[in-house]
C-alpha positions in Angstrom: 23.8 2.1 4.7 21.2 -0.6 4.2 21.8 -3.7 2.0 18.1 -3.8 1.1 15.3 -1.3 0.9 11.8 -2.7 0.7 8.8 -0.6 -0.4 5.1 -0.7 -0.1 3.4 0.2 -3.4 0.2 2.2 -3.1 0.8 5.6 -1.3 4.4 5.0 -1.1 6.1 4.7 -4.5 2.9 5.1 -6.7 0.1 7.6 -6.4 -2.8 5.2 -7.2 -5.6 6.9 -5.5 -7.2 8.4 -8.5 -7.5 5.1 -10.3 -8.7 3.5 -7.0 -11.2 6.1 -6.5 -12.7 5.8 -10.0 -12.9 2.0 -9.7 -14.3 2.0 -6.2 -17.1 4.4 -7.3 -17.8 2.3 -10.4 -18.1 -1.0 -8.5 -20.4 0.7 -5.9 -22.6 2.1 -8.7 -23.0 -1.4 -10.2 -24.6 -2.5 -6.8 -26.8 0.5 -6.8 -24.9 2.1 -3.9 -24.0 5.8 -3.4 -20.8 6.2 -5.7 -19.5 9.7 -5.8 -16.9 9.7 -3.0 -13.8 11.8 -3.2 -10.3 10.4 -3.1 -9.5 11.7 0.4 -12.3 9.4 1.8 -11.7 6.5 -0.6 -8.1 6.3 0.4 -9.2 5.5 4.0 -10.6 2.2 2.7 -7.3 0.8 1.5 -4.4 -0.9 2.9 -5.1 -4.3 4.5 -6.1 -6.5 1.6 -9.0 -6.7 -0.8 -11.7 -8.2 1.4 -11.2 -5.7 4.2 -10.9 -2.9 1.6 -14.3 -3.8 0.1 -16.0 -4.0 3.5 -14.8 -0.5 4.2 -16.0 0.7 0.9 -19.4 -0.8 1.6 -19.4 0.8 5.1 -18.4 4.1 3.4 -21.4 4.0 1.0 -23.7 3.2 4.0 -22.5 6.4 5.8 -19.6 5.3 8.0 -17.6 8.2 9.1 -14.0 8.8 7.8 -12.4 8.4 11.4 -14.0 4.9 11.6 -12.6 3.8 8.2 -9.2 5.3 8.7 -7.6 2.7 11.0 -7.5 -0.6 9.2 -7.4 -2.6 12.5 -10.9 -1.3 13.4 -13.3 -4.0 12.4 -16.1 -2.8 10.0 -19.4 -3.9 11.5 -21.2 -4.9 8.4 -24.3 -6.0 10.1 -24.8 -2.6 11.7 -25.1 -1.3 8.2 -27.4 -3.9 7.0 -24.6 -5.5 4.9 -23.4 -9.2 4.7 -20.2 -11.1 3.6 -22.2 -11.8 0.4 -22.3 -8.1 -0.2 -18.5 -7.9 0.2 -18.1 -10.7 -2.3 -20.3 -9.1 -4.9 -18.4 -5.8 -4.7 -15.1 -7.6 -4.8 -16.2 -9.6 -7.9 -16.9 -6.3 -9.8 -14.0 -4.2 -8.5 -11.1 -6.6 -9.0 -11.4 -7.2 -12.8 -12.4 -3.6 -13.4 -9.4 -2.2 -11.5 -7.1 -4.6 -13.1 -8.1 -3.3 -16.5 -8.0 0.3 -15.4 -5.3 0.5 -12.7 -2.8 2.3 -15.0 -4.8 5.1 -16.4 -4.1 7.9 -13.9 -1.4 6.2 -11.6 2.1 7.9 -11.5 5.2 7.6 -9.4 5.6 10.1 -6.6 8.1 12.9 -7.2 11.6 11.8 -6.7 10.9 8.1 -6.3 12.3 6.8 -9.7 15.5 8.8 -9.2 15.8 7.5 -5.7 15.5 4.0 -6.8 18.0 4.5 -9.6 20.5 5.9 -6.9 20.0 2.9 -4.7 20.6 0.5 -7.5 23.8 2.4 -8.5 25.1 1.9 -5.0 24.4 -1.9 -5.0 21.6 -1.8 -2.7 18.9 -4.4 -3.3 15.4 -3.1 -3.7 11.9 -4.9 -3.6 8.1 -4.2 -3.4 5.9 -5.9 -0.9 2.2 -4.9 -1.2 -1.3 -6.1 -0.4 -2.4 -5.2 -3.9 -3.0 -8.3 -6.1 0.3 -9.5 -7.3 -0.7 -9.3 -11.0 -1.4 -5.6 -10.6 1.9 -5.0 -8.7 3.9 -6.7 -11.4 2.1 -4.7 -14.0 2.6 -1.4 -12.5 6.1 -2.0 -11.5 7.1 -3.1 -15.0 5.4 0.1 -16.3 6.7 2.7 -14.0 10.0 1.1 -12.6 11.4 -1.2 -15.2 14.6 -2.9 -14.0 14.5 -1.1 -10.7 13.4 -4.0 -8.3 15.2 -7.2 -7.4 11.9 -8.8 -6.1 8.1 -8.0 -6.2 5.5 -9.5 -4.1 1.8 -9.0 -4.0 -1.3 -10.5 -2.5 -1.7 -14.2 -3.6 -3.1 -17.4 -2.1 0.5 -18.5 -1.6 1.4 -16.1 1.1 -0.2 -14.4 3.9 -0.8 -10.6 3.4 0.5 -7.7 5.5 0.7 -7.1 8.5 1.9 -10.6 8.6 5.7 -10.6 8.1 5.7 -13.4 5.3 6.3 -11.2 2.3 9.2 -9.4 4.0 10.6 -12.6 5.3 10.5 -14.3 1.8 12.1 -11.4 0.0 15.0 -11.1 2.5 15.5 -14.9 2.4 15.5 -14.9 -1.4 17.9 -11.9 -1.6 20.0 -13.4 1.3 20.0 -10.2 3.3 20.0 -10.2 7.1 17.1 -8.3 8.7 19.4 -5.9 10.5 20.7 -4.7 7.1 17.1 -4.0 5.7 14.4 -1.3 6.1 10.7 -1.3 5.1 9.2 1.9 3.8 5.4 2.4 3.7 2.6 5.1 4.3 0.2 3.4 6.7 -0.2 1.7 10.1 -0.3 -1.6 8.3 3.3 -1.1 7.1 4.3 0.0 10.5 3.0 -3.3 12.0 4.4 -5.3 9.1 7.9 -4.0 9.7 7.4 -4.6 13.5 6.2 -8.1 13.0 9.1 -8.9 10.6 11.8 -7.3 12.9 12.8 -4.6 10.4 13.4 -1.0 10.7 10.6 1.2 9.4 10.4 4.6 7.7 6.9 6.2 7.1 6.1 8.7 4.4 3.5 11.3 4.6 2.5 11.7 1.0 0.3 8.6 0.7 -2.9 7.4 2.3 -2.3 8.4 5.9 -1.0 11.8 7.3 1.8 12.6 9.6 -0.2 12.9 12.8 -2.0 9.6 12.1 1.3 7.7 11.5 2.8 9.1 14.7 -0.2 8.1 16.8 0.2 4.5 15.4 3.8 4.0 16.2 5.8 5.7 13.5 9.3 6.8 14.8 10.9 7.8 11.6 8.7 10.0 9.3 9.8 11.7 6.1 7.8 14.2 4.0 9.5 14.0 0.6 11.9 11.9 -1.4 14.9 14.0 -0.5 14.2 13.4 3.3 13.8 9.7 2.5 17.2 9.6 0.7 18.8 11.4 3.7 17.0 8.9 6.2 18.7 6.0 4.1 22.1 7.5 4.6 22.4 9.0 1.1 23.7 12.5 0.7 21.7 12.8 -2.4 19.0 10.9 -4.4 
């Protein structure tokens, strides 16, 4: 049994894709770009921090294929789509405040996650969130959907490097006084796999988020679960 279980947020504990899709399409519309993209495509734009997310959203609007959006480490060649860093900044300036104001409207926890968190807490296991979402939004959504269920919450801020850098996980474990060999990181993307690797933590990947099982396996996932019951078992719990 682990002493600490750390979670990604989007696509791992919270189903945020509807709000992300609505807000992404809104921001694109304000720039006069195509803006009726489905959630299945929009979710491929997110995972590695707001600037990269906005670059991928612009590339999507310019016709970039889904397979080229999917892997976060693939650089999005803005110039090949007639786009610039200024375009990214403009989209970000629209998206960020709009999403902050609307991020809670359709977002809900994935099935079984609140019960799993409660079960972990009852067993004395420390829990935390480490997300590339802006920290204010992370705190807002965690307080709304998981009150009192996390010992630590970290999101994107100027004070720390975002994932896949290990800094968030390192800081959380330091603050909780938990050794790395007694902790695990849970996420839904290749960014989370790389983050856990960079931090020297065990990693469990979930299939209900922004990347599917075959994609996760191709990008290094070795422990993959398909629902909260399987996750509880992988964590050494007989029941969630």
